[in-house]
mmCIF file of the C-alpha atoms, coordinates in Angstrom:
data_MODEL
# 
_entry.id   MODEL 
# 
loop_
_atom_site.group_PDB 
_atom_site.id 
_atom_site.type_symbol 
_atom_site.label_atom_id 
_atom_site.label_alt_id 
_atom_site.label_comp_id 
_atom_site.label_asym_id 
_atom_site.label_entity_id 
_atom_site.label_seq_id 
_atom_site.pdbx_PDB_ins_code 
_atom_site.Cartn_x 
_atom_site.Cartn_y 
_atom_site.Cartn_z 
_atom_site.occupancy 
_atom_site.B_iso_or_equiv 
_atom_site.pdbx_formal_charge 
_atom_site.auth_seq_id 
_atom_site.auth_comp_id 
_atom_site.auth_asym_id 
_atom_site.auth_atom_id 
_atom_site.pdbx_PDB_model_num 
ATOM 1   C CA . UNK A 1 1   ? 90.556  69.491 108.694 1.00 0.00 ? 1   UNK A CA 1 
ATOM 2   C CA . UNK A 1 2   ? 91.171  69.985 112.402 1.00 0.00 ? 2   UNK A CA 1 
ATOM 3   C CA . UNK A 1 3   ? 91.890  73.368 113.899 1.00 0.00 ? 3   UNK A CA 1 
ATOM 4   C CA . UNK A 1 4   ? 95.573  74.109 114.616 1.00 0.00 ? 4   UNK A CA 1 
ATOM 5   C CA . UNK A 1 5   ? 96.347  74.129 118.336 1.00 0.00 ? 5   UNK A CA 1 
ATOM 6   C CA . UNK A 1 6   ? 98.151  77.237 119.551 1.00 0.00 ? 6   UNK A CA 1 
ATOM 7   C CA . UNK A 1 7   ? 98.595  77.675 123.286 1.00 0.00 ? 7   UNK A CA 1 
ATOM 8   C CA . UNK A 1 8   ? 100.292 80.840 124.531 1.00 0.00 ? 8   UNK A CA 1 
ATOM 9   C CA . UNK A 1 9   ? 102.022 80.979 127.884 1.00 0.00 ? 9   UNK A CA 1 
ATOM 10  C CA . UNK A 1 10  ? 104.326 83.308 129.772 1.00 0.00 ? 10  UNK A CA 1 
ATOM 11  C CA . UNK A 1 11  ? 105.481 84.350 133.194 1.00 0.00 ? 11  UNK A CA 1 
ATOM 12  C CA . UNK A 1 12  ? 108.317 84.419 135.684 1.00 0.00 ? 12  UNK A CA 1 
ATOM 13  C CA . UNK A 1 13  ? 109.650 81.309 137.377 1.00 0.00 ? 13  UNK A CA 1 
ATOM 14  C CA . UNK A 1 14  ? 109.822 81.640 141.176 1.00 0.00 ? 14  UNK A CA 1 
ATOM 15  C CA . UNK A 1 15  ? 112.498 80.226 143.454 1.00 0.00 ? 15  UNK A CA 1 
ATOM 16  C CA . UNK A 1 16  ? 109.891 78.005 145.121 1.00 0.00 ? 16  UNK A CA 1 
ATOM 17  C CA . UNK A 1 17  ? 108.861 76.503 141.767 1.00 0.00 ? 17  UNK A CA 1 
ATOM 18  C CA . UNK A 1 18  ? 112.508 75.953 140.885 1.00 0.00 ? 18  UNK A CA 1 
ATOM 19  C CA . UNK A 1 19  ? 113.111 74.198 144.220 1.00 0.00 ? 19  UNK A CA 1 
ATOM 20  C CA . UNK A 1 20  ? 110.200 71.826 143.534 1.00 0.00 ? 20  UNK A CA 1 
ATOM 21  C CA . UNK A 1 21  ? 111.756 70.944 140.169 1.00 0.00 ? 21  UNK A CA 1 
ATOM 22  C CA . UNK A 1 22  ? 115.179 70.427 141.743 1.00 0.00 ? 22  UNK A CA 1 
ATOM 23  C CA . UNK A 1 23  ? 113.641 67.857 144.089 1.00 0.00 ? 23  UNK A CA 1 
ATOM 24  C CA . UNK A 1 24  ? 112.335 65.900 141.108 1.00 0.00 ? 24  UNK A CA 1 
ATOM 25  C CA . UNK A 1 25  ? 115.742 65.885 139.404 1.00 0.00 ? 25  UNK A CA 1 
ATOM 26  C CA . UNK A 1 26  ? 117.060 63.745 142.267 1.00 0.00 ? 26  UNK A CA 1 
ATOM 27  C CA . UNK A 1 27  ? 116.751 59.958 142.138 1.00 0.00 ? 27  UNK A CA 1 
ATOM 28  C CA . UNK A 1 28  ? 113.656 58.539 143.834 1.00 0.00 ? 28  UNK A CA 1 
ATOM 29  C CA . UNK A 1 29  ? 115.681 56.654 146.443 1.00 0.00 ? 29  UNK A CA 1 
ATOM 30  C CA . UNK A 1 30  ? 117.450 59.884 147.447 1.00 0.00 ? 30  UNK A CA 1 
ATOM 31  C CA . UNK A 1 31  ? 114.159 61.717 147.932 1.00 0.00 ? 31  UNK A CA 1 
ATOM 32  C CA . UNK A 1 32  ? 112.892 58.842 150.063 1.00 0.00 ? 32  UNK A CA 1 
ATOM 33  C CA . UNK A 1 33  ? 115.992 58.816 152.257 1.00 0.00 ? 33  UNK A CA 1 
ATOM 34  C CA . UNK A 1 34  ? 116.151 62.581 152.674 1.00 0.00 ? 34  UNK A CA 1 
ATOM 35  C CA . UNK A 1 35  ? 112.469 62.908 153.616 1.00 0.00 ? 35  UNK A CA 1 
ATOM 36  C CA . UNK A 1 36  ? 111.458 59.771 155.482 1.00 0.00 ? 36  UNK A CA 1 
ATOM 37  C CA . UNK A 1 37  ? 114.572 58.102 156.861 1.00 0.00 ? 37  UNK A CA 1 
ATOM 38  C CA . UNK A 1 38  ? 115.179 60.908 159.360 1.00 0.00 ? 38  UNK A CA 1 
ATOM 39  C CA . UNK A 1 39  ? 111.692 60.600 160.860 1.00 0.00 ? 39  UNK A CA 1 
ATOM 40  C CA . UNK A 1 40  ? 111.731 56.798 160.761 1.00 0.00 ? 40  UNK A CA 1 
ATOM 41  C CA . UNK A 1 41  ? 115.075 56.619 162.549 1.00 0.00 ? 41  UNK A CA 1 
ATOM 42  C CA . UNK A 1 42  ? 114.001 59.276 165.051 1.00 0.00 ? 42  UNK A CA 1 
ATOM 43  C CA . UNK A 1 43  ? 110.944 57.170 165.896 1.00 0.00 ? 43  UNK A CA 1 
ATOM 44  C CA . UNK A 1 44  ? 113.055 54.044 166.357 1.00 0.00 ? 44  UNK A CA 1 
ATOM 45  C CA . UNK A 1 45  ? 115.492 55.982 168.515 1.00 0.00 ? 45  UNK A CA 1 
ATOM 46  C CA . UNK A 1 46  ? 112.725 57.318 170.756 1.00 0.00 ? 46  UNK A CA 1 
ATOM 47  C CA . UNK A 1 47  ? 111.303 53.827 171.259 1.00 0.00 ? 47  UNK A CA 1 
ATOM 48  C CA . UNK A 1 48  ? 114.765 52.460 172.062 1.00 0.00 ? 48  UNK A CA 1 
ATOM 49  C CA . UNK A 1 49  ? 115.529 55.205 174.563 1.00 0.00 ? 49  UNK A CA 1 
ATOM 50  C CA . UNK A 1 50  ? 112.126 54.914 176.210 1.00 0.00 ? 50  UNK A CA 1 
ATOM 51  C CA . UNK A 1 51  ? 112.807 51.221 176.713 1.00 0.00 ? 51  UNK A CA 1 
ATOM 52  C CA . UNK A 1 52  ? 116.219 52.000 178.232 1.00 0.00 ? 52  UNK A CA 1 
ATOM 53  C CA . UNK A 1 53  ? 114.975 54.779 180.520 1.00 0.00 ? 53  UNK A CA 1 
ATOM 54  C CA . UNK A 1 54  ? 111.958 52.797 181.683 1.00 0.00 ? 54  UNK A CA 1 
ATOM 55  C CA . UNK A 1 55  ? 114.342 49.931 182.417 1.00 0.00 ? 55  UNK A CA 1 
ATOM 56  C CA . UNK A 1 56  ? 116.563 52.206 184.551 1.00 0.00 ? 56  UNK A CA 1 
ATOM 57  C CA . UNK A 1 57  ? 114.100 51.807 187.411 1.00 0.00 ? 57  UNK A CA 1 
ATOM 58  C CA . UNK A 1 58  ? 115.328 48.230 187.640 1.00 0.00 ? 58  UNK A CA 1 
ATOM 59  C CA . UNK A 1 59  ? 119.013 48.336 186.532 1.00 0.00 ? 59  UNK A CA 1 
ATOM 60  C CA . UNK A 1 60  ? 119.337 44.571 186.689 1.00 0.00 ? 60  UNK A CA 1 
ATOM 61  C CA . UNK A 1 61  ? 117.096 44.330 183.627 1.00 0.00 ? 61  UNK A CA 1 
ATOM 62  C CA . UNK A 1 62  ? 119.487 46.348 181.433 1.00 0.00 ? 62  UNK A CA 1 
ATOM 63  C CA . UNK A 1 63  ? 122.701 44.545 180.553 1.00 0.00 ? 63  UNK A CA 1 
ATOM 64  C CA . UNK A 1 64  ? 124.369 47.767 179.312 1.00 0.00 ? 64  UNK A CA 1 
ATOM 65  C CA . UNK A 1 65  ? 127.454 49.431 180.704 1.00 0.00 ? 65  UNK A CA 1 
ATOM 66  C CA . UNK A 1 66  ? 127.793 53.214 180.771 1.00 0.00 ? 66  UNK A CA 1 
ATOM 67  C CA . UNK A 1 67  ? 130.223 52.973 177.833 1.00 0.00 ? 67  UNK A CA 1 
ATOM 68  C CA . UNK A 1 68  ? 127.631 51.101 175.760 1.00 0.00 ? 68  UNK A CA 1 
ATOM 69  C CA . UNK A 1 69  ? 124.951 53.668 176.626 1.00 0.00 ? 69  UNK A CA 1 
ATOM 70  C CA . UNK A 1 70  ? 127.288 56.538 175.656 1.00 0.00 ? 70  UNK A CA 1 
ATOM 71  C CA . UNK A 1 71  ? 128.167 54.750 172.419 1.00 0.00 ? 71  UNK A CA 1 
ATOM 72  C CA . UNK A 1 72  ? 124.477 54.266 171.581 1.00 0.00 ? 72  UNK A CA 1 
ATOM 73  C CA . UNK A 1 73  ? 123.677 57.932 172.306 1.00 0.00 ? 73  UNK A CA 1 
ATOM 74  C CA . UNK A 1 74  ? 126.621 59.148 170.237 1.00 0.00 ? 74  UNK A CA 1 
ATOM 75  C CA . UNK A 1 75  ? 125.681 56.831 167.350 1.00 0.00 ? 75  UNK A CA 1 
ATOM 76  C CA . UNK A 1 76  ? 122.050 57.939 167.371 1.00 0.00 ? 76  UNK A CA 1 
ATOM 77  C CA . UNK A 1 77  ? 122.943 61.628 167.446 1.00 0.00 ? 77  UNK A CA 1 
ATOM 78  C CA . UNK A 1 78  ? 125.497 61.141 164.661 1.00 0.00 ? 78  UNK A CA 1 
ATOM 79  C CA . UNK A 1 79  ? 123.055 59.299 162.379 1.00 0.00 ? 79  UNK A CA 1 
ATOM 80  C CA . UNK A 1 80  ? 120.257 61.829 162.981 1.00 0.00 ? 80  UNK A CA 1 
ATOM 81  C CA . UNK A 1 81  ? 122.627 64.709 162.324 1.00 0.00 ? 81  UNK A CA 1 
ATOM 82  C CA . UNK A 1 82  ? 123.841 63.048 159.108 1.00 0.00 ? 82  UNK A CA 1 
ATOM 83  C CA . UNK A 1 83  ? 120.272 62.480 157.857 1.00 0.00 ? 83  UNK A CA 1 
ATOM 84  C CA . UNK A 1 84  ? 119.297 66.057 158.715 1.00 0.00 ? 84  UNK A CA 1 
ATOM 85  C CA . UNK A 1 85  ? 122.374 67.432 156.904 1.00 0.00 ? 85  UNK A CA 1 
ATOM 86  C CA . UNK A 1 86  ? 121.564 65.283 153.869 1.00 0.00 ? 86  UNK A CA 1 
ATOM 87  C CA . UNK A 1 87  ? 118.109 66.878 153.691 1.00 0.00 ? 87  UNK A CA 1 
ATOM 88  C CA . UNK A 1 88  ? 119.476 70.395 154.264 1.00 0.00 ? 88  UNK A CA 1 
ATOM 89  C CA . UNK A 1 89  ? 122.196 70.010 151.633 1.00 0.00 ? 89  UNK A CA 1 
ATOM 90  C CA . UNK A 1 90  ? 119.605 69.471 148.895 1.00 0.00 ? 90  UNK A CA 1 
ATOM 91  C CA . UNK A 1 91  ? 117.829 72.682 149.895 1.00 0.00 ? 91  UNK A CA 1 
ATOM 92  C CA . UNK A 1 92  ? 121.120 74.588 150.043 1.00 0.00 ? 92  UNK A CA 1 
ATOM 93  C CA . UNK A 1 93  ? 122.247 73.215 146.690 1.00 0.00 ? 93  UNK A CA 1 
ATOM 94  C CA . UNK A 1 94  ? 118.953 74.227 145.086 1.00 0.00 ? 94  UNK A CA 1 
ATOM 95  C CA . UNK A 1 95  ? 119.359 77.757 146.431 1.00 0.00 ? 95  UNK A CA 1 
ATOM 96  C CA . UNK A 1 96  ? 122.936 77.969 145.091 1.00 0.00 ? 96  UNK A CA 1 
ATOM 97  C CA . UNK A 1 97  ? 121.859 76.790 141.638 1.00 0.00 ? 97  UNK A CA 1 
ATOM 98  C CA . UNK A 1 98  ? 119.011 79.318 141.634 1.00 0.00 ? 98  UNK A CA 1 
ATOM 99  C CA . UNK A 1 99  ? 121.313 82.198 142.584 1.00 0.00 ? 99  UNK A CA 1 
ATOM 100 C CA . UNK A 1 100 ? 124.067 81.269 140.134 1.00 0.00 ? 100 UNK A CA 1 
ATOM 101 C CA . UNK A 1 101 ? 121.883 80.611 137.074 1.00 0.00 ? 101 UNK A CA 1 
ATOM 102 C CA . UNK A 1 102 ? 120.746 84.011 135.810 1.00 0.00 ? 102 UNK A CA 1 
ATOM 103 C CA . UNK A 1 103 ? 119.223 82.485 132.667 1.00 0.00 ? 103 UNK A CA 1 
ATOM 104 C CA . UNK A 1 104 ? 116.255 81.138 134.640 1.00 0.00 ? 104 UNK A CA 1 
ATOM 105 C CA . UNK A 1 105 ? 115.426 84.549 136.116 1.00 0.00 ? 105 UNK A CA 1 
ATOM 106 C CA . UNK A 1 106 ? 113.209 86.935 134.228 1.00 0.00 ? 106 UNK A CA 1 
ATOM 107 C CA . UNK A 1 107 ? 110.170 86.542 132.031 1.00 0.00 ? 107 UNK A CA 1 
ATOM 108 C CA . UNK A 1 108 ? 109.586 83.554 129.801 1.00 0.00 ? 108 UNK A CA 1 
ATOM 109 C CA . UNK A 1 109 ? 106.973 83.248 127.111 1.00 0.00 ? 109 UNK A CA 1 
ATOM 110 C CA . UNK A 1 110 ? 106.147 80.776 124.451 1.00 0.00 ? 110 UNK A CA 1 
ATOM 111 C CA . UNK A 1 111 ? 103.693 79.085 122.162 1.00 0.00 ? 111 UNK A CA 1 
ATOM 112 C CA . UNK A 1 112 ? 102.901 75.390 121.992 1.00 0.00 ? 112 UNK A CA 1 
ATOM 113 C CA . UNK A 1 113 ? 101.569 74.057 118.693 1.00 0.00 ? 113 UNK A CA 1 
ATOM 114 C CA . UNK A 1 114 ? 100.973 70.556 117.330 1.00 0.00 ? 114 UNK A CA 1 
ATOM 115 C CA . UNK A 1 115 ? 104.455 70.467 115.813 1.00 0.00 ? 115 UNK A CA 1 
ATOM 116 C CA . UNK A 1 116 ? 106.637 72.698 117.979 1.00 0.00 ? 116 UNK A CA 1 
ATOM 117 C CA . UNK A 1 117 ? 107.238 74.384 121.306 1.00 0.00 ? 117 UNK A CA 1 
ATOM 118 C CA . UNK A 1 118 ? 108.518 77.953 120.904 1.00 0.00 ? 118 UNK A CA 1 
ATOM 119 C CA . UNK A 1 119 ? 110.415 79.217 123.953 1.00 0.00 ? 119 UNK A CA 1 
ATOM 120 C CA . UNK A 1 120 ? 111.238 82.933 124.354 1.00 0.00 ? 120 UNK A CA 1 
ATOM 121 C CA . UNK A 1 121 ? 113.397 84.689 126.932 1.00 0.00 ? 121 UNK A CA 1 
ATOM 122 C CA . UNK A 1 122 ? 115.124 88.055 127.037 1.00 0.00 ? 122 UNK A CA 1 
ATOM 123 C CA . UNK A 1 123 ? 118.434 86.257 126.314 1.00 0.00 ? 123 UNK A CA 1 
ATOM 124 C CA . UNK A 1 124 ? 117.193 84.354 123.294 1.00 0.00 ? 124 UNK A CA 1 
ATOM 125 C CA . UNK A 1 125 ? 114.577 82.107 121.808 1.00 0.00 ? 125 UNK A CA 1 
ATOM 126 C CA . UNK A 1 126 ? 114.373 78.465 120.862 1.00 0.00 ? 126 UNK A CA 1 
ATOM 127 C CA . UNK A 1 127 ? 112.182 76.235 118.759 1.00 0.00 ? 127 UNK A CA 1 
ATOM 128 C CA . UNK A 1 128 ? 111.835 72.643 119.947 1.00 0.00 ? 128 UNK A CA 1 
ATOM 129 C CA . UNK A 1 129 ? 110.082 70.038 117.807 1.00 0.00 ? 129 UNK A CA 1 
ATOM 130 C CA . UNK A 1 130 ? 108.226 67.685 120.144 1.00 0.00 ? 130 UNK A CA 1 
ATOM 131 C CA . UNK A 1 131 ? 110.228 64.661 119.023 1.00 0.00 ? 131 UNK A CA 1 
ATOM 132 C CA . UNK A 1 132 ? 113.454 66.092 120.546 1.00 0.00 ? 132 UNK A CA 1 
ATOM 133 C CA . UNK A 1 133 ? 111.959 66.066 124.035 1.00 0.00 ? 133 UNK A CA 1 
ATOM 134 C CA . UNK A 1 134 ? 113.278 63.043 125.940 1.00 0.00 ? 134 UNK A CA 1 
ATOM 135 C CA . UNK A 1 135 ? 110.514 62.877 128.525 1.00 0.00 ? 135 UNK A CA 1 
ATOM 136 C CA . UNK A 1 136 ? 108.266 64.929 130.735 1.00 0.00 ? 136 UNK A CA 1 
ATOM 137 C CA . UNK A 1 137 ? 107.389 64.999 134.403 1.00 0.00 ? 137 UNK A CA 1 
ATOM 138 C CA . UNK A 1 138 ? 104.544 66.784 136.080 1.00 0.00 ? 138 UNK A CA 1 
ATOM 139 C CA . UNK A 1 139 ? 104.593 67.720 139.737 1.00 0.00 ? 139 UNK A CA 1 
ATOM 140 C CA . UNK A 1 140 ? 102.561 70.189 141.789 1.00 0.00 ? 140 UNK A CA 1 
ATOM 141 C CA . UNK A 1 141 ? 101.193 72.069 138.756 1.00 0.00 ? 141 UNK A CA 1 
ATOM 142 C CA . UNK A 1 142 ? 104.614 72.303 137.129 1.00 0.00 ? 142 UNK A CA 1 
ATOM 143 C CA . UNK A 1 143 ? 105.468 70.667 133.811 1.00 0.00 ? 143 UNK A CA 1 
ATOM 144 C CA . UNK A 1 144 ? 109.116 69.742 133.236 1.00 0.00 ? 144 UNK A CA 1 
ATOM 145 C CA . UNK A 1 145 ? 110.017 69.013 129.614 1.00 0.00 ? 145 UNK A CA 1 
ATOM 146 C CA . UNK A 1 146 ? 113.427 67.345 129.447 1.00 0.00 ? 146 UNK A CA 1 
ATOM 147 C CA . UNK A 1 147 ? 115.634 68.305 126.516 1.00 0.00 ? 147 UNK A CA 1 
ATOM 148 C CA . UNK A 1 148 ? 118.523 66.259 127.954 1.00 0.00 ? 148 UNK A CA 1 
ATOM 149 C CA . UNK A 1 149 ? 119.003 63.948 130.927 1.00 0.00 ? 149 UNK A CA 1 
ATOM 150 C CA . UNK A 1 150 ? 119.537 66.742 133.472 1.00 0.00 ? 150 UNK A CA 1 
ATOM 151 C CA . UNK A 1 151 ? 118.068 69.758 131.701 1.00 0.00 ? 151 UNK A CA 1 
ATOM 152 C CA . UNK A 1 152 ? 114.416 70.660 131.495 1.00 0.00 ? 152 UNK A CA 1 
ATOM 153 C CA . UNK A 1 153 ? 112.170 73.482 130.417 1.00 0.00 ? 153 UNK A CA 1 
ATOM 154 C CA . UNK A 1 154 ? 110.090 74.397 133.460 1.00 0.00 ? 154 UNK A CA 1 
ATOM 155 C CA . UNK A 1 155 ? 106.543 75.525 132.716 1.00 0.00 ? 155 UNK A CA 1 
ATOM 156 C CA . UNK A 1 156 ? 104.301 76.140 135.751 1.00 0.00 ? 156 UNK A CA 1 
ATOM 157 C CA . UNK A 1 157 ? 100.512 76.339 135.705 1.00 0.00 ? 157 UNK A CA 1 
ATOM 158 C CA . UNK A 1 158 ? 100.551 80.080 136.444 1.00 0.00 ? 158 UNK A CA 1 
ATOM 159 C CA . UNK A 1 159 ? 102.205 80.720 133.038 1.00 0.00 ? 159 UNK A CA 1 
ATOM 160 C CA . UNK A 1 160 ? 98.831  80.059 131.372 1.00 0.00 ? 160 UNK A CA 1 
ATOM 161 C CA . UNK A 1 161 ? 95.933  82.499 131.073 1.00 0.00 ? 161 UNK A CA 1 
ATOM 162 C CA . UNK A 1 162 ? 93.253  79.957 131.888 1.00 0.00 ? 162 UNK A CA 1 
ATOM 163 C CA . UNK A 1 163 ? 92.682  76.489 133.273 1.00 0.00 ? 163 UNK A CA 1 
ATOM 164 C CA . UNK A 1 164 ? 91.518  75.438 129.803 1.00 0.00 ? 164 UNK A CA 1 
ATOM 165 C CA . UNK A 1 165 ? 94.876  76.453 128.273 1.00 0.00 ? 165 UNK A CA 1 
ATOM 166 C CA . UNK A 1 166 ? 96.748  74.559 131.002 1.00 0.00 ? 166 UNK A CA 1 
ATOM 167 C CA . UNK A 1 167 ? 94.688  71.397 130.483 1.00 0.00 ? 167 UNK A CA 1 
ATOM 168 C CA . UNK A 1 168 ? 95.078  71.636 126.712 1.00 0.00 ? 168 UNK A CA 1 
ATOM 169 C CA . UNK A 1 169 ? 98.852  72.040 127.128 1.00 0.00 ? 169 UNK A CA 1 
ATOM 170 C CA . UNK A 1 170 ? 99.024  69.031 129.474 1.00 0.00 ? 170 UNK A CA 1 
ATOM 171 C CA . UNK A 1 171 ? 97.112  66.946 126.935 1.00 0.00 ? 171 UNK A CA 1 
ATOM 172 C CA . UNK A 1 172 ? 99.371  68.089 124.098 1.00 0.00 ? 172 UNK A CA 1 
ATOM 173 C CA . UNK A 1 173 ? 102.504 67.183 126.083 1.00 0.00 ? 173 UNK A CA 1 
ATOM 174 C CA . UNK A 1 174 ? 101.052 63.794 127.068 1.00 0.00 ? 174 UNK A CA 1 
ATOM 175 C CA . UNK A 1 175 ? 100.334 63.034 123.400 1.00 0.00 ? 175 UNK A CA 1 
ATOM 176 C CA . UNK A 1 176 ? 103.673 64.244 122.028 1.00 0.00 ? 176 UNK A CA 1 
ATOM 177 C CA . UNK A 1 177 ? 106.318 63.468 124.688 1.00 0.00 ? 177 UNK A CA 1 
ATOM 178 C CA . UNK A 1 178 ? 107.073 60.123 126.379 1.00 0.00 ? 178 UNK A CA 1 
ATOM 179 C CA . UNK A 1 179 ? 106.552 59.995 130.130 1.00 0.00 ? 179 UNK A CA 1 
ATOM 180 C CA . UNK A 1 180 ? 109.429 58.167 131.770 1.00 0.00 ? 180 UNK A CA 1 
# 
């Protein structure tokens, strides 16, 4: 008969850890746009403007009127500002959610066994059989166990007493919960 697995964990979730999880709640395409599109477009804009300014030495080579140049500058600034605001809005939204959700502040503790995940907080406790977990994601030493489409239990690495406990917990989750 095999030995019953019992992994204890506990700690306090930080705002930084919560922000990392919020980033992973977003669709993949949104993360791509908010992180890389700004820098990609900025690079294209710099190349375009270098070509225009280098061409100003010989104005006959540039078939642009001053209105077209102004329009291009305004368009570039507008698009860069929009992409920057898109990125900033996700950070601001994460901060608002953190500040408004008092249930995620404070100490959490729990026990993971072969059959169940016990979750304790000063406001209550829950018992989750593994089969009710929809999926899990792991990012930057944080495990997110989804109990619904947009709701997850957040369990960071620092909640565990040892690296061995963390690895054992990761293995247990991988065996019990689908990764989607």
